PyMOL Python script that loads the backbone (N, CA, C, O; Angstrom):
from pymol import cmd

cmd.read_pdbstr("""\
ATOM      1  N   MET A   1       2.054   3.518  -2.698  1.00  0.00           N
ATOM      2  CA  MET A   1       2.899   4.391  -3.605  1.00  0.00           C
ATOM      3  C   MET A   1       3.978   4.634  -3.410  1.00  0.00           C
ATOM      4  O   MET A   1       3.871   5.249  -2.349  1.00  0.00           O
ATOM      5  N   LYS A   2       5.518   4.613  -3.753  1.00  0.00           N
ATOM      6  CA  LYS A   2       6.596   5.289  -3.385  1.00  0.00           C
ATOM      7  C   LYS A   2       6.778   6.496  -4.350  1.00  0.00           C
ATOM      8  O   LYS A   2       6.241   6.831  -5.406  1.00  0.00           O
ATOM      9  N   PHE A   3       7.901   7.089  -3.437  1.00  0.00           N
ATOM     10  CA  PHE A   3       8.149   8.256  -4.448  1.00  0.00           C
ATOM     11  C   PHE A   3       8.981   8.184  -5.526  1.00  0.00           C
ATOM     12  O   PHE A   3       9.268   9.265  -6.040  1.00  0.00           O
ATOM     13  N   ALA A   4       9.506   7.058  -6.071  1.00  0.00           N
ATOM     14  CA  ALA A   4      10.218   6.966  -7.261  1.00  0.00           C
ATOM     15  C   ALA A   4       9.077   6.475  -8.397  1.00  0.00           C
ATOM     16  O   ALA A   4       9.233   6.644  -9.606  1.00  0.00           O
ATOM     17  N   GLU A   5       7.907   5.841  -7.789  1.00  0.00           N
ATOM     18  CA  GLU A   5       7.000   5.703  -8.634  1.00  0.00           C
ATOM     19  C   GLU A   5       5.943   6.736  -9.032  1.00  0.00           C
ATOM     20  O   GLU A   5       5.303   6.840 -10.079  1.00  0.00           O
ATOM     21  N   LYS A   6       5.932   7.416  -8.001  1.00  0.00           N
ATOM     22  CA  LYS A   6       5.186   8.830  -8.235  1.00  0.00           C
ATOM     23  C   LYS A   6       5.765   9.514  -9.296  1.00  0.00           C
ATOM     24  O   LYS A   6       5.036   9.834 -10.235  1.00  0.00           O
ATOM     25  N   VAL A   7       7.145   9.843  -9.318  1.00  0.00           N
ATOM     26  CA  VAL A   7       7.917  10.374 -10.184  1.00  0.00           C
ATOM     27  C   VAL A   7       7.883  10.012 -11.250  1.00  0.00           C
ATOM     28  O   VAL A   7       7.635  10.707 -12.236  1.00  0.00           O
ATOM     29  N   GLN A   8       8.121   8.894 -11.228  1.00  0.00           N
ATOM     30  CA  GLN A   8       8.027   8.065 -12.838  1.00  0.00           C
ATOM     31  C   GLN A   8       6.846   8.342 -13.308  1.00  0.00           C
ATOM     32  O   GLN A   8       6.885   8.961 -14.372  1.00  0.00           O
ATOM     33  N   LYS A   9       5.651   8.072 -12.841  1.00  0.00           N
ATOM     34  CA  LYS A   9       4.459   8.234 -13.415  1.00  0.00           C
ATOM     35  C   LYS A   9       4.152   9.705 -13.970  1.00  0.00           C
ATOM     36  O   LYS A   9       3.384   9.867 -14.918  1.00  0.00           O
ATOM     37  N   CYS A  10       4.655  10.533 -13.467  1.00  0.00           N
ATOM     38  CA  CYS A  10       4.559  12.212 -13.627  1.00  0.00           C
ATOM     39  C   CYS A  10       5.187  12.509 -14.510  1.00  0.00           C
ATOM     40  O   CYS A  10       4.889  13.523 -15.140  1.00  0.00           O
ATOM     41  N   VAL A  11       6.483  11.578 -14.933  1.00  0.00           N
ATOM     42  CA  VAL A  11       7.404  12.210 -15.919  1.00  0.00           C
ATOM     43  C   VAL A  11       6.870  11.585 -17.152  1.00  0.00           C
ATOM     44  O   VAL A  11       6.853  12.218 -18.208  1.00  0.00           O
ATOM     45  N   SER A  12       6.456  10.433 -17.069  1.00  0.00           N
ATOM     46  CA  SER A  12       5.877   9.526 -18.210  1.00  0.00           C
ATOM     47  C   SER A  12       4.603  10.355 -18.569  1.00  0.00           C
ATOM     48  O   SER A  12       4.220  10.173 -19.725  1.00  0.00           O
ATOM     49  N   HIS A  13       3.831  11.269 -17.785  1.00  0.00           N
ATOM     50  CA  HIS A  13       2.568  11.666 -18.270  1.00  0.00           C
ATOM     51  C   HIS A  13       2.771  12.960 -18.814  1.00  0.00           C
ATOM     52  O   HIS A  13       1.994  13.433 -19.643  1.00  0.00           O
ATOM     53  N   ALA A  14       3.910  13.642 -18.337  1.00  0.00           N
ATOM     54  CA  ALA A  14       4.251  14.692 -18.968  1.00  0.00           C
ATOM     55  C   ALA A  14       4.788  14.687 -20.443  1.00  0.00           C
ATOM     56  O   ALA A  14       4.558  15.582 -21.257  1.00  0.00           O
ATOM     57  N   MET A  15       5.665  13.364 -20.718  1.00  0.00           N
ATOM     58  CA  MET A  15       5.923  12.921 -21.789  1.00  0.00           C
ATOM     59  C   MET A  15       4.825  12.911 -22.795  1.00  0.00           C
ATOM     60  O   MET A  15       4.554  13.678 -23.718  1.00  0.00           O
ATOM     61  N   ILE A  16       4.417  12.107 -22.467  1.00  0.00           N
ATOM     62  CA  ILE A  16       2.888  11.813 -23.297  1.00  0.00           C
ATOM     63  C   ILE A  16       2.333  13.125 -23.803  1.00  0.00           C
ATOM     64  O   ILE A  16       2.320  13.424 -24.997  1.00  0.00           O
ATOM     65  N   LYS A  17       1.958  13.756 -23.002  1.00  0.00           N
ATOM     66  CA  LYS A  17       1.285  15.511 -23.115  1.00  0.00           C
ATOM     67  C   LYS A  17       2.002  15.711 -24.339  1.00  0.00           C
ATOM     68  O   LYS A  17       1.529  15.625 -25.472  1.00  0.00           O
ATOM     69  N   LYS A  18       3.544  16.066 -23.922  1.00  0.00           N
ATOM     70  CA  LYS A  18       4.288  16.915 -24.552  1.00  0.00           C
ATOM     71  C   LYS A  18       4.385  16.306 -26.112  1.00  0.00           C
ATOM     72  O   LYS A  18       4.296  17.099 -27.049  1.00  0.00           O
ATOM     73  N   SER A  19       4.548  15.035 -26.335  1.00  0.00           N
ATOM     74  CA  SER A  19       4.648  14.245 -27.587  1.00  0.00           C
ATOM     75  C   SER A  19       3.525  14.241 -28.481  1.00  0.00           C
ATOM     76  O   SER A  19       3.537  14.209 -29.711  1.00  0.00           O
ATOM     77  N   GLU A  20       2.373  14.286 -27.544  1.00  0.00           N
ATOM     78  CA  GLU A  20       0.990  14.708 -28.285  1.00  0.00           C
ATOM     79  C   GLU A  20       0.905  15.798 -28.939  1.00  0.00           C
ATOM     80  O   GLU A  20       0.581  15.884 -30.123  1.00  0.00           O
ATOM     81  N   SER A  21       1.228  16.815 -28.111  1.00  0.00           N
ATOM     82  CA  SER A  21       1.161  18.101 -28.670  1.00  0.00           C
ATOM     83  C   SER A  21       2.061  18.328 -29.799  1.00  0.00           C
ATOM     84  O   SER A  21       1.704  18.992 -30.772  1.00  0.00           O
ATOM     85  N   TYR A  22       3.152  17.828 -29.706  1.00  0.00           N
ATOM     86  CA  TYR A  22       4.391  18.307 -30.724  1.00  0.00           C
ATOM     87  C   TYR A  22       3.639  17.525 -32.012  1.00  0.00           C
ATOM     88  O   TYR A  22       3.776  18.106 -33.088  1.00  0.00           O
ATOM     89  N   ALA A  23       2.755  16.109 -32.034  1.00  0.00           N
ATOM     90  CA  ALA A  23       2.291  15.595 -32.970  1.00  0.00           C
ATOM     91  C   ALA A  23       1.351  16.270 -33.782  1.00  0.00           C
ATOM     92  O   ALA A  23       1.410  16.407 -35.004  1.00  0.00           O
ATOM     93  N   ILE A  24       0.186  16.818 -32.748  1.00  0.00           N
ATOM     94  CA  ILE A  24      -0.696  17.941 -33.517  1.00  0.00           C
ATOM     95  C   ILE A  24      -0.087  18.896 -34.014  1.00  0.00           C
ATOM     96  O   ILE A  24      -0.742  19.340 -34.958  1.00  0.00           O
ATOM     97  N   LYS A  25       1.052  19.561 -33.819  1.00  0.00           N
ATOM     98  CA  LYS A  25       1.774  20.521 -34.033  1.00  0.00           C
ATOM     99  C   LYS A  25       2.118  20.291 -35.406  1.00  0.00           C
ATOM    100  O   LYS A  25       1.748  21.035 -36.314  1.00  0.00           O
ATOM    101  N   ASN A  26       2.891  19.168 -35.580  1.00  0.00           N
ATOM    102  CA  ASN A  26       3.369  18.687 -36.687  1.00  0.00           C
ATOM    103  C   ASN A  26       2.481  18.131 -37.882  1.00  0.00           C
ATOM    104  O   ASN A  26       2.857  18.152 -39.054  1.00  0.00           O
ATOM    105  N   ALA A  27       1.390  17.685 -37.495  1.00  0.00           N
ATOM    106  CA  ALA A  27       0.200  17.319 -38.398  1.00  0.00           C
ATOM    107  C   ALA A  27      -0.248  18.640 -39.122  1.00  0.00           C
ATOM    108  O   ALA A  27      -0.528  18.645 -40.321  1.00  0.00           O
ATOM    109  N   ASN A  28      -0.293  19.628 -38.421  1.00  0.00           N
ATOM    110  CA  ASN A  28      -0.693  20.922 -38.892  1.00  0.00           C
ATOM    111  C   ASN A  28      -0.221  21.837 -39.570  1.00  0.00           C
ATOM    112  O   ASN A  28      -0.773  22.862 -39.972  1.00  0.00           O
ATOM    113  N   SER A  29       1.367  21.287 -39.782  1.00  0.00           N
ATOM    114  CA  SER A  29       2.543  22.249 -40.398  1.00  0.00           C
ATOM    115  C   SER A  29       2.275  21.807 -41.938  1.00  0.00           C
ATOM    116  O   SER A  29       1.667  20.772 -42.213  1.00  0.00           O
ATOM    117  N   ALA A  30       2.807  22.729 -42.944  1.00  0.00           N
ATOM    118  CA  ALA A  30       3.114  22.281 -44.223  1.00  0.00           C
ATOM    119  C   ALA A  30       4.292  21.573 -44.415  1.00  0.00           C
ATOM    120  O   ALA A  30       5.190  21.613 -43.574  1.00  0.00           O
ATOM    121  N   CYS A  31       4.386  20.852 -45.560  1.00  0.00           N
ATOM    122  CA  CYS A  31       5.671  20.723 -46.099  1.00  0.00           C
ATOM    123  C   CYS A  31       6.508  21.344 -46.438  1.00  0.00           C
ATOM    124  O   CYS A  31       6.049  22.437 -46.772  1.00  0.00           O
ATOM    125  N   MET A  32       7.516  21.308 -46.563  1.00  0.00           N
ATOM    126  CA  MET A  32       8.678  22.204 -46.940  1.00  0.00           C
ATOM    127  C   MET A  32       9.010  22.089 -48.269  1.00  0.00           C
ATOM    128  O   MET A  32       9.533  23.049 -48.834  1.00  0.00           O
ATOM    129  N   SER A  33       8.775  21.006 -48.890  1.00  0.00           N
ATOM    130  CA  SER A  33       9.216  20.403 -50.320  1.00  0.00           C
ATOM    131  C   SER A  33       7.679  20.412 -50.965  1.00  0.00           C
ATOM    132  O   SER A  33       6.641  19.955 -50.486  1.00  0.00           O
ATOM    133  N   TRP A  34       7.887  21.028 -52.093  1.00  0.00           N
ATOM    134  CA  TRP A  34       6.991  21.560 -52.804  1.00  0.00           C
ATOM    135  C   TRP A  34       6.351  19.902 -53.604  1.00  0.00           C
ATOM    136  O   TRP A  34       5.186  19.517 -53.700  1.00  0.00           O
ATOM    137  N   LEU A  35       7.614  19.235 -54.061  1.00  0.00           N
ATOM    138  CA  LEU A  35       7.145  18.124 -54.727  1.00  0.00           C
ATOM    139  C   LEU A  35       6.782  16.734 -54.142  1.00  0.00           C
ATOM    140  O   LEU A  35       6.203  15.760 -54.622  1.00  0.00           O
ATOM    141  N   TYR A  36       7.422  17.040 -52.738  1.00  0.00           N
ATOM    142  CA  TYR A  36       7.012  15.576 -51.988  1.00  0.00           C
ATOM    143  C   TYR A  36       6.271  15.998 -50.991  1.00  0.00           C
ATOM    144  O   TYR A  36       6.510  16.924 -50.216  1.00  0.00           O
ATOM    145  N   GLN A  37       5.174  15.147 -51.039  1.00  0.00           N
ATOM    146  CA  GLN A  37       3.976  15.489 -49.854  1.00  0.00           C
ATOM    147  C   GLN A  37       3.375  13.664 -49.783  1.00  0.00           C
ATOM    148  O   GLN A  37       2.779  13.033 -50.657  1.00  0.00           O
ATOM    149  N   PRO A  38       3.775  13.261 -48.537  1.00  0.00           N
ATOM    150  CA  PRO A  38       3.391  11.981 -48.077  1.00  0.00           C
ATOM    151  C   PRO A  38       1.955  11.509 -47.954  1.00  0.00           C
ATOM    152  O   PRO A  38       1.087  12.300 -47.585  1.00  0.00           O
ATOM    153  N   LYS A  39       1.716  10.437 -48.206  1.00  0.00           N
ATOM    154  CA  LYS A  39       0.560   9.773 -47.817  1.00  0.00           C
ATOM    155  C   LYS A  39       0.057   9.888 -46.294  1.00  0.00           C
ATOM    156  O   LYS A  39       0.603   9.092 -45.531  1.00  0.00           O
ATOM    157  N   GLU A  40      -0.785  10.651 -45.797  1.00  0.00           N
ATOM    158  CA  GLU A  40      -0.987  10.695 -44.705  1.00  0.00           C
ATOM    159  C   GLU A  40      -1.971   9.506 -43.911  1.00  0.00           C
ATOM    160  O   GLU A  40      -2.812   9.003 -44.656  1.00  0.00           O
ATOM    161  N   SER A  41      -1.961   9.121 -42.812  1.00  0.00           N
ATOM    162  CA  SER A  41      -2.554   7.922 -42.377  1.00  0.00           C
ATOM    163  C   SER A  41      -3.756   8.577 -41.757  1.00  0.00           C
ATOM    164  O   SER A  41      -3.941   9.783 -41.923  1.00  0.00           O
ATOM    165  N   GLU A  42      -4.450   7.958 -41.163  1.00  0.00           N
ATOM    166  CA  GLU A  42      -5.962   8.179 -40.954  1.00  0.00           C
ATOM    167  C   GLU A  42      -5.797   8.735 -39.120  1.00  0.00           C
ATOM    168  O   GLU A  42      -6.798   9.158 -38.543  1.00  0.00           O
ATOM    169  N   ASN A  43      -4.697   8.665 -38.531  1.00  0.00           N
ATOM    170  CA  ASN A  43      -4.872   9.095 -37.090  1.00  0.00           C
ATOM    171  C   ASN A  43      -4.169  10.704 -37.641  1.00  0.00           C
ATOM    172  O   ASN A  43      -4.604  11.768 -37.201  1.00  0.00           O
ATOM    173  N   ILE A  44      -3.379  10.645 -38.349  1.00  0.00           N
ATOM    174  CA  ILE A  44      -2.828  11.927 -38.584  1.00  0.00           C
ATOM    175  C   ILE A  44      -3.915  13.198 -39.104  1.00  0.00           C
ATOM    176  O   ILE A  44      -3.870  14.356 -38.686  1.00  0.00           O
ATOM    177  N   LYS A  45      -4.923  12.639 -40.157  1.00  0.00           N
ATOM    178  CA  LYS A  45      -6.151  13.220 -40.451  1.00  0.00           C
ATOM    179  C   LYS A  45      -6.905  13.660 -39.281  1.00  0.00           C
ATOM    180  O   LYS A  45      -7.326  14.816 -39.306  1.00  0.00           O
ATOM    181  N   LYS A  46      -7.172  12.863 -38.157  1.00  0.00           N
ATOM    182  CA  LYS A  46      -7.674  13.060 -36.898  1.00  0.00           C
ATOM    183  C   LYS A  46      -7.195  14.309 -36.467  1.00  0.00           C
ATOM    184  O   LYS A  46      -7.904  15.302 -36.299  1.00  0.00           O
ATOM    185  N   LEU A  47      -5.781  14.235 -36.262  1.00  0.00           N
ATOM    186  CA  LEU A  47      -5.208  15.437 -35.568  1.00  0.00           C
ATOM    187  C   LEU A  47      -5.358  16.908 -36.237  1.00  0.00           C
ATOM    188  O   LEU A  47      -5.502  17.951 -35.600  1.00  0.00           O
ATOM    189  N   ARG A  48      -5.299  16.788 -37.590  1.00  0.00           N
ATOM    190  CA  ARG A  48      -5.450  18.206 -38.283  1.00  0.00           C
ATOM    191  C   ARG A  48      -6.813  18.988 -37.754  1.00  0.00           C
ATOM    192  O   ARG A  48      -7.898  18.534 -37.388  1.00  0.00           O
ATOM    193  N   LYS A  49      -6.343  20.285 -37.856  1.00  0.00           N
ATOM    194  CA  LYS A  49      -7.537  21.370 -37.238  1.00  0.00           C
ATOM    195  C   LYS A  49      -8.234  21.857 -38.774  1.00  0.00           C
ATOM    196  O   LYS A  49      -9.361  22.352 -38.762  1.00  0.00           O
ATOM    197  N   PHE A  50      -7.482  21.679 -40.092  1.00  0.00           N
ATOM    198  CA  PHE A  50      -8.071  22.383 -41.185  1.00  0.00           C
ATOM    199  C   PHE A  50      -7.876  21.326 -42.436  1.00  0.00           C
ATOM    200  O   PHE A  50      -8.281  21.619 -43.560  1.00  0.00           O
TER     201      PHE A  50
END
""", "prot")
cmd.dss("prot")
cmd.show_as("cartoon", "prot")
cmd.util.cbc("prot")
cmd.orient("prot")
């Protein structure tokens, strides 16, 4: 494995972890608008902690 491939693999892995943590944080936050509550998908329901 070349150096560029290793760097690309590490960067993509870091981006996946960061985006997953952002999605979990976003799923566990409240909506700012009282009247608008979008319908949640099953994937988001799995990420909720409460």
